[in-house]
TORNU-783952 format. One record per atom (N, C-alpha, C, O, CB): residue number from 1; x, y, z. Coordinates in pm, 1 decimal, padded with zeros to 6 digits. Glycine has a CB too. Layout:
NUM,X,Y,Z
...
end
This chain:
1,-04093.0,-03343.5,01851.1
1,-03894.9,-03291.4,01826.0
1,-03801.1,-03369.9,01912.6
1,-03849.3,-03467.0,01971.0
1,-03847.9,-03105.5,01884.0
2,-03678.1,-03343.0,01929.0
2,-03569.3,-03429.6,01960.7
2,-03590.0,-03392.0,02115.4
2,-03627.8,-03283.5,02159.5
2,-03411.3,-03397.3,01881.8
3,-03550.4,-03527.5,02199.2
3,-03561.5,-03491.4,02329.3
3,-03382.0,-03425.5,02371.5
3,-03280.9,-03467.6,02315.2
3,-03623.8,-03645.1,02422.4
4,-03382.9,-03340.8,02457.3
4,-03338.2,-03273.8,02524.1
4,-03231.2,-03383.7,02562.7
4,-03255.3,-03493.8,02612.2
4,-03428.5,-03207.9,02611.5
5,-03087.8,-03321.9,02524.0
5,-02952.6,-03460.2,02578.8
5,-02918.5,-03346.0,02711.1
5,-02901.6,-03224.6,02722.2
5,-02751.1,-03507.2,02420.9
6,-02920.3,-03468.2,02801.4
6,-02835.9,-03361.5,02916.9
6,-02693.7,-03456.8,02945.4
6,-02694.3,-03579.6,02937.0
6,-02946.9,-03331.0,03102.3
7,-02554.2,-03362.0,02986.1
7,-02462.7,-03421.2,02985.2
7,-02434.5,-03419.6,03143.1
7,-02477.3,-03337.6,03224.3
7,-02371.6,-03371.4,02888.9
8,-02365.3,-03512.6,03162.9
8,-02332.4,-03504.5,03332.8
8,-02121.4,-03489.2,03309.8
8,-02034.7,-03568.5,03346.4
8,-02411.5,-03721.4,03448.7
9,-02110.8,-03381.6,03251.1
9,-01917.1,-03388.5,03236.0
9,-01978.8,-03202.2,03291.2
9,-02064.3,-03117.9,03263.9
9,-01788.0,-03436.3,02989.7
10,-01853.7,-03228.7,03388.6
10,-01824.0,-03032.0,03452.2
10,-01801.8,-02952.8,03346.6
10,-01746.3,-02977.9,03239.7
10,-01668.6,-02989.6,03557.1
11,-01859.3,-02837.7,03394.2
11,-01880.5,-02723.0,03260.3
11,-01723.5,-02655.2,03306.0
11,-01660.8,-02578.9,03232.4
11,-02060.8,-02577.8,03272.7
12,-01672.1,-02705.1,03455.7
12,-01564.9,-02604.0,03450.7
12,-01408.1,-02692.1,03387.2
12,-01299.4,-02635.7,03399.6
12,-01548.9,-02534.2,03629.5
13,-01416.3,-02795.4,03338.7
13,-01332.8,-02862.0,03315.7
13,-01272.7,-02861.2,03147.1
13,-01357.2,-02907.0,03070.1
13,-01383.4,-02974.2,03370.2
14,-01181.6,-02830.5,03099.6
14,-01159.1,-02798.2,02979.2
14,-01044.6,-02877.0,02924.9
14,-00967.7,-02920.5,03010.6
14,-01142.9,-02664.1,02972.0
15,-01019.8,-02901.8,02812.2
15,-00884.8,-02956.9,02752.0
15,-00770.3,-02937.6,02836.1
15,-00701.5,-03019.0,02897.7
15,-00849.7,-02892.3,02620.4
16,-00763.8,-02802.9,02825.0
16,-00616.6,-02784.5,02901.3
16,-00621.2,-02836.0,03018.7
16,-00519.3,-02904.4,03028.0
16,-00565.9,-02643.4,02924.9
17,-00710.6,-02846.3,03162.2
17,-00719.7,-02857.7,03246.9
17,-00742.5,-03014.5,03270.9
17,-00732.7,-03058.7,03385.4
17,-00788.3,-02769.3,03275.2
18,-00770.1,-03090.2,03173.7
18,-00808.7,-03175.7,03170.0
18,-00616.4,-03286.4,03147.7
18,-00566.7,-03377.9,03213.4
18,-00943.2,-03155.3,03059.2
19,-00576.9,-03220.3,03042.2
19,-00420.9,-03258.9,03025.3
19,-00350.5,-03227.1,03127.7
19,-00276.1,-03317.4,03165.8
19,-00350.4,-03198.0,02915.6
20,-00346.7,-03124.6,03190.1
20,-00238.4,-03055.3,03274.3
20,-00244.9,-03209.6,03430.0
20,-00155.6,-03274.7,03484.2
20,-00312.0,-02831.2,03332.6
21,-00417.3,-03206.4,03448.2
21,-00401.9,-03344.7,03503.4
21,-00367.3,-03470.8,03505.0
21,-00354.1,-03553.8,03595.0
21,-00451.2,-03366.1,03517.4
22,-00352.1,-03472.6,03369.0
22,-00298.0,-03650.0,03341.5
22,-00144.4,-03611.3,03299.4
22,-00062.5,-03702.7,03290.3
22,-00400.0,-03760.3,03177.8
23,-00117.1,-03516.2,03281.4
23,00054.1,-03481.9,03271.1
23,00118.7,-03436.2,03375.0
23,00241.2,-03447.8,03379.2
23,00093.0,-03379.7,03176.5
24,00063.0,-03388.9,03455.5
24,00115.5,-03334.9,03627.1
24,00235.4,-03386.5,03663.5
24,00344.3,-03331.9,03681.1
24,00017.4,-03385.0,03758.5
25,00184.0,-03552.5,03676.4
25,00302.4,-03649.0,03708.4
25,00423.1,-03639.2,03667.1
25,00523.5,-03657.8,03735.8
25,00282.9,-03760.1,03674.1
26,00418.7,-03606.3,03541.3
26,00547.1,-03617.4,03457.7
26,00620.7,-03499.8,03412.8
26,00730.3,-03493.3,03357.1
26,00520.1,-03685.0,03341.7
27,00520.1,-03386.2,03455.9
27,00561.5,-03239.0,03423.4
27,00617.6,-03189.5,03537.7
27,00735.0,-03162.7,03512.2
27,00447.2,-03144.0,03379.4
28,00594.1,-03167.6,03637.1
28,00631.9,-03119.4,03797.9
28,00778.6,-03150.8,03784.6
28,00857.9,-03061.7,03754.2
28,00548.3,-03215.5,03944.4
29,00834.0,-03329.3,03816.1
29,00960.2,-03305.5,03851.2
29,01045.3,-03271.6,03728.6
29,01164.9,-03252.5,03750.7
29,01009.9,-03418.0,03924.3
30,00991.7,-03258.9,03574.1
30,01098.5,-03207.4,03507.5
30,01171.7,-03064.3,03524.2
30,01283.7,-03019.1,03547.9
30,01059.0,-03216.6,03393.4
31,00998.4,-03006.8,03489.0
31,01019.6,-02849.0,03586.2
31,01139.9,-02811.9,03655.2
31,01234.2,-02737.8,03627.4
31,00924.2,-02839.0,03710.1
32,01100.8,-02906.2,03782.5
32,01175.9,-02840.0,03866.2
32,01320.2,-02904.6,03903.5
32,01398.5,-02867.6,03991.0
32,01094.6,-02821.5,03977.6
33,01333.6,-03022.9,03802.3
33,01501.2,-03034.7,03727.3
33,01578.6,-02909.6,03670.8
33,01686.1,-02853.6,03692.1
33,01496.1,-03130.5,03587.9
34,01447.4,-02891.0,03570.8
34,01559.2,-02741.3,03458.8
34,01556.1,-02616.4,03543.9
34,01636.3,-02524.4,03527.2
34,01468.6,-02670.4,03265.2
35,01452.9,-02616.0,03643.5
35,01445.0,-02479.5,03713.8
35,01590.0,-02477.1,03833.2
35,01663.2,-02381.3,03857.8
35,01268.2,-02468.1,03804.7
36,01595.9,-02623.9,03893.3
36,01740.6,-02607.1,03942.7
36,01875.5,-02618.1,03868.5
36,01983.6,-02596.8,03923.5
36,01754.0,-02693.0,04033.6
37,01865.9,-02640.7,03785.2
37,02016.7,-02670.2,03700.6
37,02042.6,-02498.7,03672.5
37,02145.6,-02433.7,03690.6
37,01999.1,-02791.6,03512.5
38,01890.0,-02447.7,03614.9
38,01902.8,-02289.7,03567.3
38,01973.4,-02218.4,03685.3
38,02077.4,-02155.1,03667.0
38,01743.6,-02210.1,03536.1
39,01923.8,-02228.1,03787.7
39,01957.0,-02147.6,03919.5
39,02108.2,-02236.2,03977.1
39,02172.3,-02206.3,04077.9
39,01798.9,-02159.0,04051.4
40,02124.1,-02294.6,03927.6
40,02284.5,-02352.0,03986.1
40,02412.3,-02304.5,03891.8
40,02520.5,-02259.6,03929.8
40,02291.2,-02541.9,03983.1
41,02358.1,-02332.7,03735.1
41,02407.3,-02289.2,03646.1
41,02372.5,-02178.0,03544.1
41,02404.5,-02189.1,03425.7
41,02422.4,-02371.9,03609.9
42,02309.4,-02075.8,03590.3
42,02293.8,-01919.4,03515.4
42,02384.3,-01906.0,03411.9
42,02323.8,-01921.9,03305.9
42,02324.5,-01788.9,03612.6
43,02543.5,-01876.2,03388.0
43,02604.9,-01837.8,03335.4
43,02653.4,-01945.3,03189.3
43,02710.5,-01907.8,03086.9
43,02679.2,-01795.3,03433.7
44,02612.2,-02070.7,03221.6
44,02616.8,-02190.3,03148.5
44,02471.8,-02223.9,03036.3
44,02453.1,-02261.1,02920.5
44,02633.8,-02304.9,03269.6
45,02382.4,-02178.5,03170.3
45,02231.6,-02139.2,03022.9
45,02205.6,-02022.6,02956.5
45,02112.7,-02015.0,02876.1
45,02075.0,-02143.9,03071.7
46,02306.9,-01894.1,02991.9
46,02293.4,-01828.2,02910.8
46,02353.6,-01788.9,02752.4
46,02314.8,-01732.5,02650.0
46,02295.3,-01771.0,02976.7
47,02472.5,-01856.9,02804.6
47,02608.6,-01910.4,02688.4
47,02514.2,-02005.2,02633.6
47,02496.1,-01955.0,02522.7
47,02784.2,-01996.9,02756.8
48,02453.0,-02093.2,02636.7
48,02400.5,-02185.4,02592.6
48,02254.8,-02144.4,02475.5
48,02197.1,-02209.5,02388.4
48,02376.1,-02261.5,02721.6
49,02240.4,-02020.4,02524.1
49,02120.6,-01958.9,02464.9
49,02195.9,-01861.4,02345.4
49,02184.7,-01873.2,02223.4
49,02021.2,-01867.3,02591.0
50,02271.0,-01767.8,02417.3
50,02364.9,-01708.3,02261.2
50,02395.8,-01788.0,02175.0
50,02374.2,-01768.0,02055.4
50,02503.8,-01650.5,02273.4
51,02459.1,-01905.0,02228.1
51,02515.8,-01983.2,02100.7
51,02412.0,-02062.6,02011.3
51,02435.1,-02110.4,01900.3
51,02622.5,-02091.3,02150.3
52,02291.1,-02067.2,02083.0
52,02165.4,-02132.3,01980.5
52,02132.0,-02027.6,01887.3
52,02105.3,-02041.7,01768.0
52,02014.2,-02177.6,02062.1
53,02137.5,-01885.0,01976.8
53,02103.7,-01770.3,01866.1
53,02140.6,-01771.7,01733.2
53,02083.5,-01756.5,01625.2
53,02154.4,-01654.4,01899.4
54,02296.9,-01803.4,01787.7
54,02426.9,-01753.8,01688.5
54,02429.6,-01848.9,01552.6
54,02443.8,-01827.8,01432.2
54,02593.6,-01775.7,01778.4
55,02413.3,-01937.8,01617.0
55,02395.2,-02090.6,01550.2
55,02262.2,-02077.2,01433.2
55,02282.7,-02090.3,01312.5
55,02347.5,-02224.0,01695.4
56,02118.3,-02047.8,01494.5
56,02043.2,-02027.4,01441.3
56,02055.4,-01882.7,01325.8
56,02007.1,-01908.7,01215.6
56,01962.9,-02039.6,01538.3
57,02094.2,-01786.1,01335.2
57,02112.4,-01679.4,01250.1
57,02204.4,-01730.0,01128.8
57,02190.5,-01721.9,01006.8
57,02173.6,-01558.7,01329.8
58,02293.7,-01779.8,01202.3
58,02426.9,-01847.3,01096.0
58,02316.1,-01935.2,01004.9
58,02286.7,-01884.7,00896.5
58,02580.9,-01977.6,01196.8
59,02257.4,-02052.7,01037.6
59,02208.1,-02122.1,00926.9
59,02043.0,-02033.7,00887.3
59,01980.0,-02061.5,00785.3
59,02196.4,-02304.4,00977.6
60,02021.5,-01985.8,00933.3
60,01882.8,-01885.3,00838.0
60,01994.1,-01792.1,00741.3
60,01951.3,-01806.3,00626.8
60,01748.6,-01738.7,00976.6
61,02047.0,-01754.1,00739.0
61,02141.0,-01627.2,00636.1
61,02245.0,-01709.3,00550.1
61,02323.6,-01653.3,00473.7
61,02250.9,-01495.6,00745.9
62,02238.9,-01867.4,00570.9
62,02351.1,-01916.3,00469.7
62,02264.0,-02043.0,00425.7
62,02178.2,-02053.0,00338.0
62,02524.1,-01955.7,00543.6
63,02311.1,-02129.1,00509.3
63,02272.3,-02281.1,00461.1
63,02101.0,-02296.4,00407.4
63,02074.4,-02357.3,00303.8
63,02299.6,-02395.2,00611.2
64,01978.4,-02223.0,00506.0
64,01845.9,-02201.1,00492.5
64,01793.3,-02083.4,00400.9
64,01676.9,-02050.5,00378.0
64,01801.5,-02185.8,00618.4
65,01879.5,-02044.1,00367.7
65,01839.1,-01959.8,00254.7
65,01763.8,-02018.4,00132.5
65,01790.0,-02106.3,00050.5
65,01955.4,-01901.0,00205.9
66,01601.4,-01887.1,00164.9
66,01621.4,-01923.7,-00014.1
66,01669.1,-01883.1,-00068.5
66,01743.5,-01794.7,-00026.0
66,01553.1,-01923.1,-00101.2
67,01664.5,-01920.5,-00233.9
67,01732.8,-01902.6,-00352.3
67,01553.0,-01798.5,-00416.7
67,01437.1,-01834.0,-00438.1
67,01803.8,-02098.4,-00444.9
68,01638.6,-01649.7,-00424.8
68,01522.3,-01574.4,-00508.9
68,01489.8,-01604.2,-00659.2
68,01561.7,-01554.3,-00745.8
68,01554.4,-01429.6,-00509.8
69,01382.1,-01685.3,-00693.6
69,01332.6,-01719.8,-00794.4
69,01279.0,-01630.4,-00870.5
69,01275.4,-01648.7,-00992.2
69,01265.7,-01797.3,-00774.0
70,01231.6,-01526.2,-00817.5
70,01175.8,-01421.4,-00887.8
70,01290.5,-01323.3,-00965.6
70,01403.7,-01301.7,-00922.3
70,01089.5,-01342.6,-00783.7
71,01228.6,-01265.3,-01100.9
71,01341.4,-01218.2,-01196.3
71,01212.6,-01082.4,-01243.7
71,01089.7,-01077.3,-01240.3
71,01412.6,-01367.6,-01349.6
72,01304.1,-01003.2,-01278.5
72,01228.3,-00893.5,-01333.1
72,01165.4,-00898.1,-01490.6
72,01185.6,-00821.8,-01585.1
72,01321.3,-00779.1,-01321.0
73,01085.2,-01013.1,-01480.2
73,01069.7,-01023.1,-01637.6
73,00909.9,-01062.6,-01616.4
73,00874.1,-01095.9,-01503.5
73,01184.7,-01155.9,-01732.8
74,00819.2,-01059.1,-01719.3
74,00707.9,-01048.9,-01704.9
74,00663.2,-01200.1,-01678.7
74,00563.5,-01243.4,-01736.5
74,00654.7,-00974.6,-01811.5
75,00717.5,-01259.0,-01614.6
75,00649.0,-01417.5,-01656.9
75,00503.2,-01466.4,-01603.2
75,00479.1,-01585.6,-01622.2
75,00750.6,-01538.6,-01594.9
76,00422.7,-01403.9,-01551.0
76,00325.1,-01431.0,-01526.3
76,00192.6,-01379.4,-01667.2
76,00080.4,-01421.9,-01694.4
76,00326.5,-01375.0,-01385.8
77,00259.1,-01297.2,-01712.0
77,00207.6,-01295.8,-01851.8
77,00261.1,-01345.4,-01964.7
77,00373.5,-01296.7,-01976.3
77,00190.7,-01190.7,-01884.7
78,00236.0,-01419.6,-02055.3
78,00250.5,-01467.7,-02182.9
78,00308.7,-01361.3,-02260.4
78,00260.8,-01248.0,-02257.6
78,00126.4,-01515.8,-02238.8
79,00413.7,-01392.6,-02332.4
79,00511.4,-01304.4,-02456.0
79,00400.9,-01247.7,-02544.5
79,00400.6,-01124.8,-02551.0
79,00631.3,-01415.0,-02567.5
80,00310.8,-01309.2,-02611.2
80,00242.0,-01271.1,-02696.7
80,00159.7,-01155.4,-02645.3
80,00158.4,-01038.8,-02684.8
80,00178.4,-01373.7,-02745.1
81,00094.1,-01210.7,-02552.5
81,00020.3,-01113.0,-02480.8
81,00029.4,-00997.9,-02469.4
81,-00060.0,-00917.0,-02493.7
81,00015.0,-01128.4,-02391.5
82,00157.8,-00970.0,-02424.0
82,00220.7,-00838.7,-02370.0
82,00292.4,-00771.3,-02470.8
82,00350.6,-00663.8,-02455.9
82,00316.1,-00860.2,-02254.6
83,00283.3,-00866.6,-02618.0
83,00292.5,-00748.5,-02720.5
83,00192.3,-00715.7,-02812.0
83,00189.6,-00609.3,-02873.8
83,00395.4,-00763.9,-02799.9
84,00098.8,-00817.0,-02823.2
84,-00008.1,-00747.7,-02870.9
84,-00100.5,-00645.7,-02765.1
84,-00199.7,-00590.4,-02812.7
84,-00090.0,-00855.1,-02929.1
85,-00062.5,-00621.9,-02612.8
85,-00085.9,-00555.1,-02545.9
85,-00042.6,-00371.6,-02574.9
85,-00100.9,-00263.3,-02571.3
85,-00039.7,-00629.2,-02450.2
86,00065.4,-00413.2,-02597.6
86,00176.5,-00269.5,-02667.3
86,00137.9,-00222.5,-02783.9
86,00150.5,-00105.6,-02820.2
86,00338.9,-00304.4,-02706.6
87,00058.6,-00369.4,-02886.6
87,00067.0,-00285.5,-03010.4
87,-00078.3,-00242.7,-03024.4
87,-00116.7,-00166.0,-03112.7
87,00126.5,-00366.4,-03146.3
88,-00167.8,-00304.7,-02919.1
88,-00290.6,-00189.9,-02883.8
88,-00282.8,-00079.3,-02843.4
88,-00361.2,00014.0,-02861.0
88,-00368.9,-00215.1,-02801.1
89,-00165.1,-00083.4,-02773.4
89,-00171.6,00060.8,-02682.8
89,-00115.9,00164.4,-02852.6
89,-00194.8,00239.7,-02909.7
89,-00008.1,00063.7,-02488.8
90,-00015.2,00147.7,-02886.4
90,00034.6,00204.3,-03072.8
90,-00069.7,00239.7,-03083.6
90,-00115.7,00346.8,-03043.8
90,00084.2,00100.8,-03217.5
91,-00125.2,00152.1,-03141.1
91,-00269.7,00150.2,-03228.4
91,-00356.9,00240.1,-03198.9
91,-00419.6,00295.5,-03289.2
91,-00350.1,00031.3,-03217.3
92,-00375.7,00268.9,-03078.1
92,-00506.2,00327.2,-03007.6
92,-00437.2,00500.9,-03006.9
92,-00501.3,00603.2,-03031.3
92,-00546.6,00237.6,-02812.4
93,-00331.6,00493.7,-02981.2
93,-00223.4,00625.8,-02955.9
93,-00264.2,00678.4,-03138.5
93,-00350.8,00763.5,-03158.8
93,00008.4,00563.2,-02907.5
94,-00181.2,00607.3,-03262.7
94,-00222.0,00630.1,-03371.1
94,-00340.4,00710.0,-03408.9
94,-00344.4,00823.3,-03456.7
94,-00226.6,00534.0,-03409.0
95,-00459.3,00609.3,-03370.7
95,-00614.5,00646.4,-03408.9
95,-00625.6,00815.1,-03349.3
95,-00657.4,00918.4,-03408.4
95,-00747.1,00519.9,-03312.5
96,-00586.5,00790.9,-03215.2
96,-00602.2,00922.9,-03135.0
96,-00535.6,01064.7,-03221.1
96,-00594.1,01171.6,-03238.6
96,-00514.6,00898.0,-02978.6
97,-00432.0,01037.1,-03255.2
97,-00366.7,01095.6,-03362.5
97,-00423.1,01174.5,-03494.8
97,-00436.9,01291.5,-03530.5
97,-00303.4,01000.5,-03401.0
98,-00451.0,01026.3,-03554.0
98,-00557.7,01054.4,-03676.9
98,-00687.3,01151.3,-03651.3
98,-00730.9,01231.5,-03733.9
98,-00621.9,00909.4,-03721.6
99,-00750.9,01122.8,-03492.9
99,-00903.6,01165.3,-03469.9
99,-00872.9,01316.9,-03487.0
99,-00944.8,01390.1,-03555.0
99,-00982.4,01118.5,-03305.2
100,-00738.1,01368.6,-03407.1
100,-00710.0,01474.9,-03358.7
100,-00723.1,01557.1,-03491.0
100,-00799.5,01652.8,-03503.7
100,-00581.8,01472.9,-03281.3
101,-00611.7,01492.6,-03620.9
101,-00596.2,01577.0,-03747.4
101,-00736.2,01604.3,-03796.7
101,-00774.8,01720.4,-03810.5
101,-00507.5,01502.6,-03864.0
102,-00818.9,01493.2,-03825.6
102,-00930.7,01509.5,-03875.4
102,-01034.4,01614.1,-03777.8
102,-01132.9,01673.2,-03822.1
102,-00977.7,01368.7,-03898.1
103,-00996.3,01618.2,-03668.8
103,-01142.7,01737.9,-03610.9
103,-01076.6,01877.9,-03650.9
103,-01143.0,01975.3,-03686.3
103,-01186.4,01742.1,-03390.8
104,-00911.2,01874.8,-03639.0
104,-00917.9,01986.1,-03702.4
104,-00875.3,02068.2,-03854.5
104,-00812.4,02170.5,-03881.3
104,-00876.4,02026.6,-03625.5
105,-00944.6,01966.0,-03931.9
105,-00972.6,01984.0,-04026.5
105,-01128.6,02002.7,-04043.1
105,-01168.1,02072.6,-04136.5
105,-00912.7,01900.8,-04084.6
106,-01235.3,01933.5,-03942.0
106,-01331.1,01944.7,-03942.1
106,-01391.6,02120.5,-03878.0
106,-01476.4,02194.8,-03927.4
106,-01357.1,01820.1,-03882.8
107,-01329.7,02133.4,-03787.5
107,-01320.3,02270.3,-03722.2
107,-01301.7,02393.0,-03823.6
107,-01373.8,02492.7,-03821.1
107,-01197.6,02269.0,-03622.0
108,-01196.7,02373.1,-03912.3
108,-01201.6,02464.4,-04029.6
108,-01305.9,02465.7,-04108.1
108,-01380.5,02563.3,-04115.3
108,-01107.0,02446.5,-04109.4
109,-01317.5,02390.4,-04154.9
109,-01451.3,02355.6,-04267.6
109,-01556.5,02430.6,-04197.2
109,-01608.4,02524.6,-04257.4
109,-01505.5,02171.2,-04289.9
110,-01598.1,02399.9,-04068.7
110,-01709.8,02409.2,-04034.0
110,-01685.6,02577.1,-03954.7
110,-01784.7,02629.7,-03904.0
110,-01756.7,02267.1,-03946.5
111,-01589.4,02628.9,-03951.6
111,-01539.7,02776.7,-03944.9
111,-01585.4,02874.8,-04072.9
111,-01631.4,02984.2,-04040.3
111,-01372.6,02772.3,-03939.6
112,-01579.3,02854.2,-04169.3
112,-01607.6,02915.8,-04298.8
112,-01753.8,02970.5,-04324.3
112,-01850.9,02895.1,-04329.3
112,-01576.9,02815.1,-04402.1
113,-01760.1,03080.2,-04336.9
113,-01853.6,03128.4,-04348.2
113,-01988.5,03089.5,-04473.3
113,-02108.6,03116.0,-04468.0
113,-01796.0,03236.2,-04346.0
114,-01933.5,03040.5,-04546.3
114,-01981.5,02973.2,-04681.8
114,-01871.9,02867.2,-04755.2
114,-01790.6,02898.1,-04842.3
114,-02012.9,03099.4,-04791.8
115,-01887.9,02764.0,-04709.2
115,-01861.3,02649.5,-04741.1
115,-01905.7,02593.5,-04881.2
115,-02015.6,02599.6,-04936.3
115,-01905.2,02584.8,-04645.1
116,-01796.8,02541.7,-04919.0
116,-01828.2,02507.8,-05092.9
116,-01841.6,02359.3,-05101.3
116,-01837.9,02283.4,-05004.4
116,-01690.0,02556.7,-05211.6
117,-01861.0,02317.3,-05253.8
117,-01934.9,02166.7,-05275.9
117,-01821.7,02108.8,-05194.5
117,-01850.8,02047.0,-05092.1
117,-01959.1,02092.0,-05456.7
118,-01631.4,02130.0,-05248.1
118,-01557.9,02053.1,-05171.4
118,-01522.3,02059.9,-05047.3
118,-01487.6,01956.1,-04991.0
118,-01476.7,02043.1,-05213.8
119,-01523.0,02175.7,-04981.9
119,-01571.4,02172.8,-04824.1
119,-01644.9,02051.4,-04785.4
119,-01593.3,01972.8,-04706.0
119,-01670.1,02293.6,-04788.3
120,-01775.4,02027.5,-04841.2
120,-01862.3,01895.8,-04849.7
120,-01809.0,01803.9,-04848.2
120,-01813.5,01746.8,-04739.3
120,-01934.8,01872.7,-04942.8
121,-01737.2,01740.4,-04948.1
121,-01691.4,01646.2,-04951.8
121,-01598.9,01602.1,-04847.8
121,-01621.8,01507.9,-04772.0
121,-01657.5,01646.3,-05049.1
122,-01489.4,01676.8,-04847.3
122,-01377.1,01704.1,-04752.6
122,-01470.8,01673.8,-04650.3
122,-01426.6,01563.1,-04619.6
122,-01295.6,01854.7,-04749.1
123,-01583.0,01694.2,-04563.7
123,-01644.1,01681.8,-04456.4
123,-01706.3,01593.3,-04439.1
123,-01701.5,01550.4,-04323.8
123,-01699.2,01755.4,-04431.7
124,-01768.8,01540.9,-04507.7
124,-01774.4,01380.5,-04543.7
124,-01687.0,01280.1,-04510.4
124,-01691.5,01201.8,-04415.5
124,-01772.7,01360.9,-04667.2
125,-01597.1,01292.3,-04610.1
125,-01505.9,01156.1,-04563.3
125,-01416.0,01192.3,-04453.8
125,-01359.6,01099.8,-04395.2
125,-01405.8,01092.8,-04686.6
126,-01394.3,01311.2,-04417.6
126,-01352.1,01301.2,-04292.6
126,-01453.4,01236.6,-04161.6
126,-01405.4,01174.1,-04067.0
126,-01312.9,01436.5,-04270.6
127,-01612.1,01267.8,-04179.4
127,-01692.0,01211.5,-04082.3
127,-01685.6,01071.3,-04111.7
127,-01696.4,01000.6,-04011.4
127,-01829.8,01265.3,-04078.6
128,-01670.3,01007.3,-04227.1
128,-01665.3,00861.4,-04254.5
128,-01506.4,00781.6,-04220.8
128,-01499.0,00660.9,-04197.9
128,-01707.1,00848.0,-04421.1
129,-01376.9,00881.2,-04223.5
129,-01314.3,00847.8,-04145.0
129,-01264.8,00805.6,-04032.6
129,-01178.5,00721.6,-04007.1
129,-01302.8,00870.0,-04155.4
130,-01352.6,00897.7,-03945.2
130,-01393.7,00958.7,-03797.2
130,-01435.7,00812.4,-03747.1
130,-01377.6,00767.0,-03648.5
130,-01538.3,01096.7,-03790.2
131,-01548.0,00726.9,-03820.1
131,-01624.1,00664.1,-03789.6
131,-01562.4,00524.4,-03855.7
131,-01592.1,00421.1,-03795.6
131,-01749.7,00722.4,-03821.1
132,-01476.7,00511.9,-03977.9
132,-01412.4,00353.7,-03921.5
132,-01305.0,00377.6,-03850.3
132,-01237.9,00274.3,-03852.0
132,-01360.4,00242.4,-04036.1
133,-01234.9,00487.3,-03766.9
133,-01197.8,00471.7,-03686.1
133,-01224.6,00429.8,-03555.5
133,-01142.8,00378.7,-03479.0
133,-01170.1,00526.2,-03699.3
134,-01331.9,00451.4,-03534.9
134,-01378.2,00418.5,-03408.5
134,-01458.2,00265.7,-03441.2
134,-01475.7,00182.1,-03352.5
134,-01480.2,00550.2,-03345.0
135,-01484.1,00254.6,-03525.2
135,-01478.1,00084.0,-03523.5
135,-01396.4,-00008.2,-03511.4
135,-01415.2,-00116.4,-03455.7
135,-01507.7,00036.7,-03607.0
136,-01299.3,00031.2,-03564.4
136,-01167.5,-00019.2,-03593.9
136,-01122.3,-00035.1,-03426.4
136,-01068.8,-00143.0,-03400.9
136,-01065.3,00097.3,-03702.2
137,-01132.5,00026.8,-03351.3
137,-01129.2,00061.6,-03239.3
137,-01171.7,-00046.5,-03082.2
137,-01123.8,-00100.9,-02982.7
137,-01206.7,00170.5,-03267.2
138,-01314.1,-00017.0,-03170.1
138,-01384.6,-00097.8,-03073.5
138,-01383.1,-00246.2,-03122.5
138,-01417.7,-00330.2,-03039.5
138,-01532.1,-00044.2,-03053.8
139,-01356.2,-00277.9,-03215.7
139,-01344.5,-00433.2,-03264.4
139,-01235.6,-00494.7,-03233.5
139,-01221.9,-00613.8,-03261.5
139,-01351.2,-00455.2,-03403.2
140,-01143.9,-00426.9,-03173.2
140,-00963.0,-00472.5,-03115.3
140,-01030.8,-00565.3,-03007.1
140,-01105.5,-00515.0,-02923.2
140,-00826.2,-00311.3,-03025.0
141,-01007.8,-00685.6,-03008.9
141,-00994.5,-00760.3,-02873.7
141,-00900.2,-00696.9,-02751.3
141,-00889.8,-00756.5,-02644.1
141,-00934.6,-00901.8,-02909.2
end
């Protein structure tokens, strides 16, 4: 197996603490100067903050505003796909209407007490037409 690697690193030392140790000599004088200026001129600091917020809001709503590139059309779908999809919906609706009409015919034939030869031919034709409608619906992409 592999030998255990030992490290002589301080377990309490983190990146933040190490950076703080290194940059402390630069940060402390700057922070003390900023605190002193804020205590000495609080109204000026407050006015500067308000001016910065106003400038930011003006820029956000005018210069830096993104143009709305979205439109209310179906840009994601090609036009031909949309029209074929709508065509399929219409064809399916027409097929459903035909099926309901044929079902009505079949029901009236089956309700007869004594169907004759004509009724038998009508029933066969209706069932064939139902079968062809079913095949045409299932073959559409």
